[in-house]
Each structure stands twice: as structure tokens, then as C-alpha cells.
C-alpha positions as CSV (number, residue, x, y, z in Angstrom):
1,I,-41.0,17.7,-29.5
2,S,-39.1,17.8,-32.8
3,S,-37.9,21.4,-32.7
4,I,-37.6,24.5,-30.5
5,T,-37.8,28.1,-31.5
6,F,-36.6,30.6,-28.9
7,Q,-37.8,34.2,-28.6
8,T,-35.5,36.9,-29.6
9,E,-35.7,38.6,-26.2
10,K,-34.4,37.3,-23.0
11,V,-36.7,35.3,-20.7
12,N,-36.1,33.7,-17.4
13,L,-35.7,29.9,-17.6
14,G,-35.9,27.3,-14.9
15,T,-34.1,24.0,-14.6
16,N,-35.0,20.7,-16.3
17,L,-36.7,22.6,-19.1
18,F,-36.6,19.9,-21.7
19,D,-35.3,17.1,-19.5
20,G,-36.2,13.7,-21.1
21,V,-37.7,15.1,-24.3
22,T,-37.7,12.7,-27.3
23,S,-37.5,13.4,-31.1
24,L,-35.5,16.6,-30.6
25,T,-32.3,16.2,-32.7
26,K,-30.8,19.7,-32.7
27,V,-30.8,22.7,-30.5
28,I,-29.5,26.2,-31.4
29,I,-29.0,28.3,-28.3
30,P,-30.0,32.0,-28.8
31,A,-27.6,34.9,-28.3
32,W,-29.4,36.1,-25.1
33,M,-29.2,32.7,-23.3
34,E,-26.0,33.3,-21.4
35,S,-26.9,30.7,-18.8
36,V,-28.1,27.3,-19.9
37,P,-30.0,26.0,-16.9
38,A,-29.1,22.8,-15.0
39,Y,-30.6,19.7,-16.7
40,A,-32.1,21.9,-19.4
41,F,-31.5,19.3,-22.2
42,A,-30.6,16.3,-20.0
43,N,-31.7,12.8,-20.8
44,E,-32.7,13.6,-24.4
45,T,-32.4,10.3,-26.2
46,D,-32.5,11.7,-29.8
47,L,-30.4,14.9,-29.4
48,A,-27.5,14.8,-31.8
49,E,-26.3,18.4,-32.0
50,I,-26.2,21.5,-29.8
51,D,-24.9,24.8,-31.0
52,F,-23.8,27.6,-28.6
53,T,-22.0,29.8,-31.2
54,A,-24.7,32.6,-31.2
55,V,-23.7,33.5,-27.7
56,T,-20.8,35.8,-28.5
57,S,-20.8,37.9,-25.3
58,G,-18.1,35.7,-23.7
59,N,-20.4,35.2,-20.7
60,L,-22.0,31.8,-21.6
61,A,-22.4,29.4,-18.6
62,V,-23.4,25.8,-19.3
63,R,-24.8,24.8,-15.9
64,D,-24.6,21.4,-14.1
65,Y,-25.8,18.4,-16.1
66,A,-27.2,20.8,-18.7
67,V,-26.7,18.4,-21.6
68,S,-26.0,15.2,-19.7
69,N,-27.0,11.7,-20.6
70,C,-27.7,12.4,-24.3
71,P,-26.4,9.2,-25.9
72,L,-26.7,10.4,-29.5
73,L,-25.1,13.8,-29.0
74,A,-22.2,13.8,-31.5
75,K,-21.6,17.5,-32.1
76,V,-21.1,20.4,-29.7
77,S,-20.2,23.9,-31.1
78,F,-18.9,26.7,-28.9
79,P,-18.1,30.3,-29.6
80,D,-14.4,31.3,-29.2
81,K,-14.9,32.5,-25.6
82,I,-17.4,31.5,-22.8
83,R,-17.4,31.9,-19.1
84,R,-17.8,28.4,-17.8
85,I,-18.8,24.7,-18.3
86,N,-20.2,23.5,-15.1
87,D,-20.0,20.1,-13.4
88,Y,-21.0,17.1,-15.5
89,A,-22.5,19.4,-18.2
90,F,-21.9,16.8,-21.0
91,R,-21.6,13.7,-18.9
92,S,-22.4,10.4,-20.7
93,A,-22.5,11.9,-24.2
94,T,-21.3,8.6,-25.6
95,S,-21.5,9.6,-29.3
96,L,-19.4,12.7,-28.8
97,T,-15.9,11.6,-30.1
98,S,-14.2,15.0,-30.2
99,V,-14.6,18.5,-28.7
100,K,-12.8,21.9,-29.2
101,L,-12.8,23.7,-25.9
102,P,-13.3,27.5,-26.0
103,E,-11.5,30.1,-23.9
104,M,-13.1,30.0,-20.4
105,S,-12.4,30.5,-16.7
106,Y,-13.9,27.3,-15.3
107,L,-14.1,23.7,-16.6
108,G,-16.1,21.7,-14.1
109,N,-15.8,18.3,-12.5
110,G,-16.6,15.5,-14.9
111,A,-17.6,17.9,-17.6
112,F,-17.1,15.2,-20.3
113,R,-17.0,12.1,-18.1
114,L,-18.2,8.9,-19.7
115,S,-18.4,10.7,-23.1
116,G,-17.1,9.1,-26.3
117,I,-14.1,11.4,-26.8
118,T,-11.2,9.4,-28.3
119,K,-8.5,12.1,-28.7
120,I,-7.5,15.4,-27.2
121,A,-4.9,17.3,-29.2
122,K,-3.1,20.6,-28.3
123,S,-5.3,22.4,-30.8
124,D,-8.4,21.2,-28.9
125,W,-7.5,23.4,-25.9
126,P,-8.0,27.1,-25.8
127,A,-4.9,29.3,-26.4
128,V,-5.0,30.8,-22.9
129,N,-5.1,29.4,-19.5
130,I,-8.3,27.9,-18.0
131,T,-8.2,29.3,-14.4
132,I,-9.9,26.4,-12.7
133,I,-10.2,22.8,-14.0
134,G,-12.1,20.3,-11.9
135,D,-11.6,16.6,-11.3
136,L,-12.6,13.8,-13.7
137,V,-13.0,16.0,-16.8
138,F,-12.4,13.2,-19.3
139,A,-12.7,10.3,-16.9
140,E,-14.0,6.9,-18.1
141,T,-13.8,7.9,-21.8
142,P,-12.3,5.8,-24.7
143,L,-9.4,8.3,-25.0
144,S,-6.4,6.8,-26.9
145,S,-4.2,9.9,-26.7
146,I,-4.1,13.3,-24.9
147,E,-1.9,16.3,-25.5
148,F,-1.8,19.0,-22.8
149,P,-1.4,22.7,-23.7
150,D,1.7,24.7,-23.2
151,W,0.1,26.9,-20.6
152,M,-0.8,24.0,-18.2
153,T,1.6,23.7,-15.3
154,K,-0.5,21.1,-13.3
155,V,-2.3,18.1,-14.8
156,P,-5.7,18.2,-13.1
157,N,-6.8,15.6,-10.6
158,A,-8.3,12.4,-12.1
159,I,-8.6,14.1,-15.6
160,C,-8.2,10.7,-17.3
161,R,-9.1,8.3,-14.6
162,N,-10.2,4.9,-15.8
163,C,-9.3,5.7,-19.5
164,V,-8.2,2.1,-20.1
165,E,-7.5,2.7,-23.8
166,L,-5.1,5.6,-23.2
167,A,-1.9,4.8,-25.0
168,S,-0.2,8.2,-25.4
169,I,0.3,11.2,-23.1
170,S,2.1,14.3,-24.1
171,F,3.1,16.8,-21.4
172,P,4.1,20.4,-21.8
173,D,7.7,21.3,-21.1
174,N,7.0,23.6,-18.2
175,L,4.8,21.2,-16.2
176,T,5.4,21.2,-12.5
177,S,3.0,18.6,-11.1
178,I,0.7,15.7,-12.0
179,G,-2.5,15.6,-9.9
180,Y,-3.8,12.7,-7.9
181,N,-5.6,9.9,-9.8
182,A,-4.7,11.8,-13.0
183,F,-4.2,8.6,-15.1
184,A,-5.3,6.0,-12.4
185,N,-7.3,3.0,-13.1
186,H,-9.3,2.3,-10.0
187,P,-12.9,1.2,-9.3
188,M,-15.3,4.1,-8.8
189,K,-17.4,2.0,-6.5
190,K,-16.4,-0.5,-3.9
191,D,-17.7,-3.6,-5.7
192,D,-16.8,-2.5,-9.3
193,P,-14.2,-4.6,-11.1
194,I,-10.7,-3.2,-11.3
195,P,-10.1,-1.3,-14.6
196,I,-6.7,-2.0,-16.1
197,N,-4.8,-0.1,-18.8
198,N,-2.4,-2.4,-20.7
199,V,-1.6,-0.1,-23.6
200,L,0.2,2.8,-21.9
201,T,3.8,1.4,-22.1
202,E,5.9,4.5,-21.4
203,V,5.6,8.0,-19.9
204,H,8.0,10.8,-20.4
205,I,7.9,13.0,-17.2
206,P,9.3,16.5,-18.0
207,E,12.4,17.6,-16.0
208,T,10.4,20.5,-14.6
209,V,8.0,18.2,-12.6
210,T,8.5,18.4,-8.8
211,E,5.5,16.4,-7.7
212,I,3.5,13.3,-8.9
213,G,0.3,12.9,-6.9
214,S,-1.3,10.0,-5.2
215,Y,-2.5,7.2,-7.5
216,A,-1.5,9.2,-10.5
217,F,-0.6,6.2,-12.7
218,E,-2.1,3.3,-10.7
219,N,-2.9,0.1,-12.6
220,N,-1.2,1.0,-15.8
221,R,0.0,-2.5,-16.3
222,G,1.6,-1.9,-19.6
223,L,3.9,0.7,-18.1
224,T,7.4,-0.9,-17.9
225,Q,9.8,2.1,-18.4
226,L,10.0,5.2,-16.3
227,T,12.7,7.9,-15.9
228,L,12.6,10.3,-13.0
229,H,14.7,13.4,-13.3
230,E,16.6,15.4,-10.8
231,G,14.4,18.1,-9.4
232,L,11.5,15.7,-8.5
233,E,10.7,16.1,-4.8
234,I,7.4,14.3,-4.1
235,L,6.3,10.8,-5.2
236,D,3.0,10.6,-3.4
237,N,1.0,7.6,-2.2
238,A,0.6,4.8,-4.7
239,C,1.6,7.0,-7.6
240,F,2.8,4.0,-9.6
241,L,1.0,1.2,-7.7
242,D,0.5,-2.0,-9.7
243,C,2.3,-0.9,-12.8
244,R,5.0,-3.1,-14.4
245,I,8.1,-0.9,-14.1
246,K,11.3,-3.0,-14.3
247,S,13.8,-0.6,-12.7
248,I,13.9,2.8,-11.2
249,V,16.5,5.4,-10.2
250,I,15.4,7.7,-7.4
251,P,16.7,11.2,-7.8
252,S,18.8,12.9,-5.1
253,T,16.2,15.8,-4.8
254,I,13.4,13.5,-3.5
255,K,11.8,14.6,-0.3
256,K,8.9,12.2,0.0
257,L,8.2,8.7,-1.0
258,G,4.6,8.0,-0.3
259,H,2.7,4.9,0.8
260,A,3.0,2.0,-1.8
261,A,4.5,4.4,-4.3
262,F,6.0,1.5,-6.4
263,C,4.2,-1.4,-4.7
264,G,3.3,-4.3,-6.9
265,N,5.6,-3.6,-9.9
266,E,8.2,-5.8,-11.5
267,M,11.2,-4.1,-10.0
268,E,14.4,-6.0,-10.6
269,S,16.5,-3.0,-9.7
270,V,16.1,0.0,-7.4
271,T,18.8,2.6,-7.1
272,M,18.5,4.9,-4.2
273,P,20.6,8.1,-4.2
274,S,24.0,7.8,-2.5
275,T,23.5,11.3,-1.1
276,L,20.6,13.7,-0.9
277,S,20.5,17.2,-2.3
278,D,21.0,20.3,-0.2
279,G,22.9,18.4,2.5
280,R,19.8,16.6,3.7
281,T,20.2,13.3,5.6
282,S,16.6,12.0,5.4
283,I,13.4,12.0,3.5
284,K,9.8,11.4,4.4
285,F,8.8,7.8,3.9
286,S,5.4,6.2,4.2
287,T,4.7,2.5,4.3
288,M,5.1,-0.2,1.6
289,V,7.1,1.9,-0.8
290,F,8.7,-1.0,-2.7
291,A,6.5,-3.8,-1.3
292,G,5.6,-6.7,-3.6
293,N,8.5,-6.5,-6.0
294,P,10.7,-9.3,-7.3
295,M,14.2,-7.7,-6.8
296,E,16.8,-10.1,-5.4
297,T,19.1,-7.5,-3.9
298,F,18.7,-4.1,-2.2
299,Y,21.3,-1.6,-1.3
300,F,20.5,0.9,1.5
301,P,22.6,4.1,1.2
302,D,24.5,5.3,4.2
303,W,21.9,8.0,5.0
304,L,19.0,5.5,5.2
305,T,19.5,4.3,8.8
306,V,15.8,3.9,9.6
307,I,14.2,1.3,7.4
308,P,10.6,2.4,6.9
309,S,7.6,0.2,7.8
310,S,6.7,-2.4,5.2
311,F,9.4,-1.0,2.9
312,L,10.2,-4.4,1.3
313,M,7.3,-6.3,2.5
314,N,6.2,-9.3,0.3
315,C,9.4,-9.2,-1.8
316,G,9.5,-13.0,-2.0
317,K,12.6,-13.2,-4.2
318,L,14.8,-10.8,-2.1
319,R,18.0,-12.7,-1.2
320,S,20.4,-10.1,0.1
321,V,20.4,-6.6,1.5
322,R,23.2,-4.2,2.3
323,F,22.3,-2.3,5.4
324,A,23.6,1.2,6.0
325,P,26.6,1.0,8.4
326,N,24.8,2.9,11.2
327,T,21.3,1.4,10.8
328,T,19.4,1.9,14.0
329,D,15.7,1.1,13.4
330,I,14.0,-1.6,11.3
331,Q,10.4,-0.7,11.5
332,A,7.3,-2.9,11.5
333,F,6.8,-5.4,8.6
334,A,9.9,-4.0,6.8
335,F,10.9,-7.4,5.4
336,Q,7.8,-9.4,6.1
337,N,7.5,-12.4,3.8
338,A,11.0,-12.1,2.4
339,Y,11.1,-15.9,2.0
340,M,14.5,-16.1,0.4
341,L,16.3,-13.5,2.4
342,S,19.5,-14.3,4.3
343,V,21.4,-11.7,6.2
344,G,24.2,-14.1,7.2
345,G,25.8,-14.1,10.6
346,S,23.8,-11.3,12.3
347,L,22.1,-8.0,12.0
348,P,24.0,-4.8,12.3
349,E,25.2,-4.2,15.9
350,T,23.9,-0.6,15.7
351,V,20.3,-1.7,15.5
352,T,18.3,-0.6,18.6
353,H,14.8,-1.4,17.4
354,I,13.1,-4.1,15.4
355,G,9.4,-3.6,14.7
356,E,6.4,-5.9,14.7
357,E,6.8,-8.7,12.2
358,A,9.8,-6.9,10.7
359,F,11.3,-10.2,9.6
360,A,8.3,-12.5,9.8
361,R,8.8,-15.5,7.5
362,G,12.3,-14.3,6.7
363,G,14.2,-17.0,4.8
364,L,11.2,-19.4,5.1
365,G,11.8,-20.7,1.6
366,L,15.6,-21.3,2.0
367,P,17.1,-24.8,1.8
368,Y,17.2,-26.9,5.0
369,D,20.8,-26.0,5.7
370,Q,20.5,-22.3,5.2
371,F,19.1,-19.6,7.5
372,F,17.8,-16.1,7.4
373,I,20.2,-15.4,10.2
374,N,22.7,-17.8,11.6
375,K,22.3,-16.7,15.2
376,L,20.0,-14.2,16.7
377,E,21.4,-12.4,19.8
378,I,19.0,-10.7,22.3
379,G,20.5,-8.3,24.7
380,P,20.0,-5.0,26.4
381,D,20.6,-2.7,23.4
382,V,17.7,-3.6,21.2
383,Q,14.0,-3.5,21.5
384,I,12.2,-6.3,19.6
385,D,8.5,-5.9,19.1
386,D,5.7,-8.6,18.8
387,K,6.3,-11.4,16.3
388,A,9.3,-9.7,14.9
389,F,10.8,-13.0,13.7
390,Q,7.7,-15.1,13.5
391,Y,8.2,-18.2,11.3
392,A,11.7,-17.0,10.2
393,R,14.5,-19.6,9.6
394,I,17.0,-18.9,12.4
395,G,20.0,-21.1,13.2
396,A,20.3,-20.4,16.9
397,L,19.1,-18.1,19.7
398,E,21.3,-16.6,22.3
399,F,20.4,-14.3,25.2
400,T,23.5,-12.2,25.8
401,S,21.9,-10.5,28.9
402,C,18.8,-10.7,31.0
403,D,18.3,-7.0,30.5
404,Y,16.2,-7.1,27.4
405,N,13.0,-5.5,26.0
406,I,11.0,-7.9,23.8
407,G,7.4,-8.2,22.8
408,N,5.1,-11.2,22.7
409,M,5.8,-14.3,20.5
410,I,8.8,-12.6,18.8
411,L,10.0,-16.1,17.5
412,S,6.7,-18.0,17.3
413,G,6.6,-20.6,14.6
414,V,10.3,-20.9,14.1
415,T,10.9,-24.5,13.1
416,S,14.7,-24.5,12.6
417,I,16.0,-24.4,16.2
418,K,16.5,-27.7,17.9
419,S,17.8,-26.5,21.3
420,V,17.8,-23.4,23.3
421,S,19.7,-22.3,26.4
422,F,18.2,-19.7,28.8
423,P,20.8,-17.9,31.0
424,D,20.7,-18.4,34.7
425,C,20.0,-14.8,35.3
426,M,16.6,-15.2,33.6
427,T,13.7,-15.5,36.0
428,E,10.8,-15.0,33.5
429,I,10.5,-16.9,30.2
430,P,8.8,-14.4,27.8
431,N,5.3,-14.9,26.4
432,G,5.3,-17.1,23.3
433,I,9.1,-17.1,22.9
434,C,9.2,-20.7,21.6
435,M,5.6,-21.2,20.5
436,G,5.4,-23.5,17.5
437,W,9.0,-24.6,17.6
438,T,8.3,-28.1,16.2
439,S,12.0,-29.0,16.0
440,L,12.8,-28.0,19.6
441,T,13.8,-31.1,21.6
442,T,15.9,-29.7,24.5
443,V,15.9,-26.7,26.7
444,K,18.6,-25.6,29.2
445,W,16.4,-24.1,31.9
446,P,17.6,-21.1,34.1
447,A,18.6,-21.7,37.6
448,N,16.2,-19.2,39.2
449,L,13.1,-19.6,37.0
450,K,10.0,-17.9,38.6
451,S,7.6,-17.5,35.7
452,I,6.8,-19.1,32.3
453,G,4.9,-16.8,30.0
454,A,1.7,-17.5,28.1
455,R,2.1,-19.9,25.2
456,A,5.9,-19.9,25.8
457,F,6.2,-23.6,24.6
458,R,2.8,-24.2,23.0
459,N,2.9,-26.7,20.2
460,C,6.5,-27.7,20.7
461,I,5.5,-31.2,19.8
462,N,9.0,-32.7,20.1
463,L,10.0,-31.1,23.4
464,D,11.4,-33.5,26.0
465,L,10.8,-31.9,29.4
466,D,13.3,-34.4,30.9
467,N,11.9,-33.6,34.4
468,G,11.0,-36.1,37.0
469,T,11.8,-39.8,37.6
470,E,8.7,-41.4,36.1
471,E,8.6,-42.8,32.6
472,G,7.2,-40.5,29.9
473,N,7.3,-36.9,29.2
474,V,6.5,-35.7,32.7
475,L,6.1,-32.2,33.9
476,D,7.0,-32.4,37.6
477,M,6.3,-29.2,39.5
478,T,8.0,-30.6,42.6
479,K,11.5,-30.9,41.0
480,F,14.0,-28.5,39.4
481,P,13.6,-26.4,37.4
482,F,9.8,-26.2,37.8
483,N,9.6,-26.4,41.6
484,Q,10.6,-22.7,41.8
485,V,8.1,-21.5,39.3
486,Q,5.1,-19.6,40.8
487,E,3.3,-18.4,37.7
488,W,2.4,-20.6,34.7
489,G,1.0,-18.6,31.8
490,D,-2.1,-19.6,29.7
491,F,-1.4,-22.5,27.4
492,A,2.3,-22.4,28.4
493,F,2.9,-26.1,27.3
494,S,-0.3,-26.8,25.5
495,G,0.3,-29.4,22.8
496,S,4.0,-29.6,23.7
497,V,4.3,-33.4,24.2
498,N,5.3,-36.3,22.1
499,M,4.1,-39.7,23.2
500,E,2.7,-42.9,21.9
501,A,-0.4,-43.2,24.1
502,P,-1.6,-39.7,25.1
503,T,-4.2,-39.1,27.7
504,K,-6.8,-36.4,27.1
505,R,-7.6,-34.0,29.9
506,P,-11.0,-32.4,29.9
507,D,-9.6,-29.1,29.0
508,G,-8.2,-30.5,25.8
509,N,-4.5,-30.4,26.7
510,T,-2.7,-33.6,25.8
511,I,-0.1,-34.6,28.4
512,T,1.7,-37.6,29.7
513,K,1.6,-36.6,33.3
514,V,1.7,-33.5,35.5
515,I,2.9,-33.9,39.1
516,W,1.5,-31.1,41.2
517,P,2.8,-30.0,44.6
518,E,0.3,-31.3,47.2
519,N,0.1,-28.0,49.0
520,G,-0.3,-26.0,45.8
521,K,2.9,-24.0,46.5
522,N,6.3,-23.8,44.9
523,A,9.6,-24.4,46.7
524,A,9.5,-20.9,48.1
525,G,6.1,-21.4,49.7
526,E,4.3,-19.2,47.2
527,D,0.8,-20.1,46.0
528,L,0.9,-21.3,42.4
529,I,-0.8,-19.2,39.7
530,I,-1.9,-21.6,37.0
531,G,-3.2,-20.2,33.7
532,R,-5.8,-21.7,31.4
533,G,-5.0,-24.8,29.4
534,L,-1.5,-25.4,30.8
């Protein structure tokens, strides 16, 4: 079909009217057609122009996908006022490089997604507010610049998502919020490659903005400079994830820092507010706020006494931190993989909780004679969760009391401690407490030992048990300190021997010799409980 002539009187039209028609290059919509049906002119490979200007009633509605997937469509003409452009109406119009939007009440999801639009100026918007603007309106287009109209107070969600050529953004002075994914570069499908914008180097956020939505500027890797003004309250999840921002000053008005808000940047400096506005003493944190940044120092203000989960995780160049004087809680993964971190003599005495893997691998990259912490003291006033100091460089361990609350393998993989002394009041050696301590040679055993936890000394390859009268590294259950032990946890000493001619047991544990009590009981006459792979 090369041309269409519409009747002068209104007729009822169904969907998909001319879907897939070839040779049709231009369509003029008649005055009576106030509703262009869904898919009416979709998939037309030769359509170059469509003209709606005859519909002057102000009630024109261009329905879903009405003119979608028309690769040669280069010109769209609207009257001054219409009612709505529905979802994906002009999707994939790859030859359409510009558009002047009419006055309307609704601009649908993805209306111009995957089109060829390269620039949106202020003059391309209507003079009055569009009541509803959907998501993804200009997503995945070759936009190089966009100017938002003065009447806009919120940048719509995902409006320029995956616009990797976007180099310039101009916001109106009265803007209050930037929607989620607004300028994000993120795969649309699970296996799609990650789109990256390297040309957007700076963004000027108006002082009126109070909220920046989730993923708003994700993967804008040319973005190195950012100023946040007082009045900003919410930086939502991953809003600046994987940009290249060098430094940031957080305003005192902030109320929420979302998950991974500045994760994966190039932060050399982070300045937190010394006090919070309105007399507040806390804000809402999510995880990984500044994770994966190269800063060497971090200063915690006095009000930040609970260090959030994963807050400085994977900050491999972090060397020193200043804790708030009354720090009470260091949550899970807070400093995980801070390879160069040293906190000196000890952690703040006010700390009552250290979360799972909070300092795992802390100081692991330090020179041989330096430690993440010179001495770790474990006592009744602090709860330490699983693997809290796994693989960290620790100078010494001291139990100040036998009233403690610790998880499994809190120090597993520590290779810097050569000797450890357990207090006589200790009756149970915790699970995995010395697992993987390859430098450990000597242990002072408690006088009343009753239980050795699972994997407590597994892979302590240089441990000298110094127990028994026979030559070799002998584990003698009939002599102190092991004659009182009733319960031997799974793999408690598995691999923890150092000998020239090892003997292999069928269960795979390499030992010199184990001397078992003939009656299968300890010195108190209790039946031994032997775990797997001792």
C-alpha cells in the first residue's frame, strides 16, 4: 500500500490496522481520528512521516505501540494540544532524531524508547505541565543533551536510562527529586552487556533537590565531580554506583544513605557532617554505602556510633580510621578486605558488638612487622560474631575473662600469632578459634579443659602439642591437659601436625600418634565424645 485516504466522517477502527504494511511513506491523520489504535501503523518499514496536526480538538490519543518499530520514521508532527501519548507509541523509531512535544496530560512508558532522538531542548517540551510521565520515555536513545522544563519538579524514572552518549543535563531551578534509574546505565536483561557512559563528566544538582532516587546515575564512569547541597535528604540505593567521583561532602540535612550509594567510585576523600540538622543524632543507613573506594583515611563523626554493615567493605587502600568516641557497634562486613588498615593498639573500649566478618582480612597486606591490631582482647562486654577477624593480621590474643560471647571461627586463618594462652577458667575452647593459624607453635592450655570445639586447631601445621612422653607430636588423651577433655569436636586437630614421616589414617587425618584411654573415658570417668576426622 503506497497511500491511504481516510473518509471525512468518523468510523470505528480496530487495532493493528496497517501493521506491517510496506511502501507506505506518509500518513496524515484525519481530524475525526481522536484515537489512533494500538499498533495501527506499527512495523511499517517504509513509513517516513506521520502528521497528526489536523486533530485540533485537543483529545487526540496515540495508543500503545501505535507507530512503533518504524525504522525510517523521521518526522512526527503534533497539534499544539493532545490528550495523551500512550506506552511505547513511537518505540524504535530509529530515524526520528528530534521531536516537539505538544501539551498533554499523559506521556507513556517508553514512548520514544530506542528512537534516534539526539537532543531535547527546553523548547521541545510543552509550556505547561504534563500531569503523568511514565518510565523510560527516552531510554536507550543516542541523546547527547537534555534540558528539562521549568515546570518539572521531579525527573521521571528511567527517562534517560542507558543513554550512553548523554554528555549534558540541565535541570530546572525548582527541581525537588530525581527518579530512580533516571540516568542509569544498567543492562535491561540479565545477560546483556553492561552499558557505560563515559562522556557525562559533571552534574549540577539544584539546591532545591531533596531526593536522588535509586540507581539514578549508575555507571556514569566519566562523572568525577559532584556537589551536594544542604537540603538534600535522601540518597537512595546505588544512586551513584560505579561512577568515578573523587570526593564528596555529605550535607548535614541527609536522612538516608542507601545501599551502595557511592560504591565503586574513586573516592579519595569523604567528609561526613560533624553534626546533623534539626538536632538529629542518626540517619538511616543501608549496606555498602562507600564500599570499594580507594580512600586511605576515614573520619567517623561523633554521632556515628553504629558503623553500618559493609560500610567500607573492599576499601583496599584504607590505612586508618578515626572512630567516634562512643562507638558501640561495628556491623557485619563493615571493614571486610581493608587490607592495609591498622587500628593500632586496640578497638574502642565502648564497642559491644562486632559483626560477622567485620574486619575479615584486616591488615592482610601490611608488612610482616605491622598488624591490623596489636592485641585483640576478648571479654564479657563484647559480642563477636562468626569470622569477625578471619585472616586479619593480629599481633596477640588475650581472653580477659571466661564470660564471653563469640561466634564460630572468629579468628580463622590468622597467620600472625605464634602463641596463645587460654585462661584457666576456660573449660571450652571455641569452635574454629585457631583454625588455620599456620604460625602457631605453642598453646598454654587451661587447667580445667572439658571440650575442644570443632576445627579449633585445624590446619595449625606448626603446632607442637608437647603432650605425652613418646617421641613425636603426640596427642595423649591420658595426660594433662587432654585427660580431662570429654568432647572433641569435628576436625579439632585435623592437619595440625608437623613431622618428617607422617602416617596416614584411613579417615585422611595426618598424625604422629594418638594415645587413647583404654576404657574410652576421661579422667572424670565420662565417656569420650569424639567428632569426625579428629
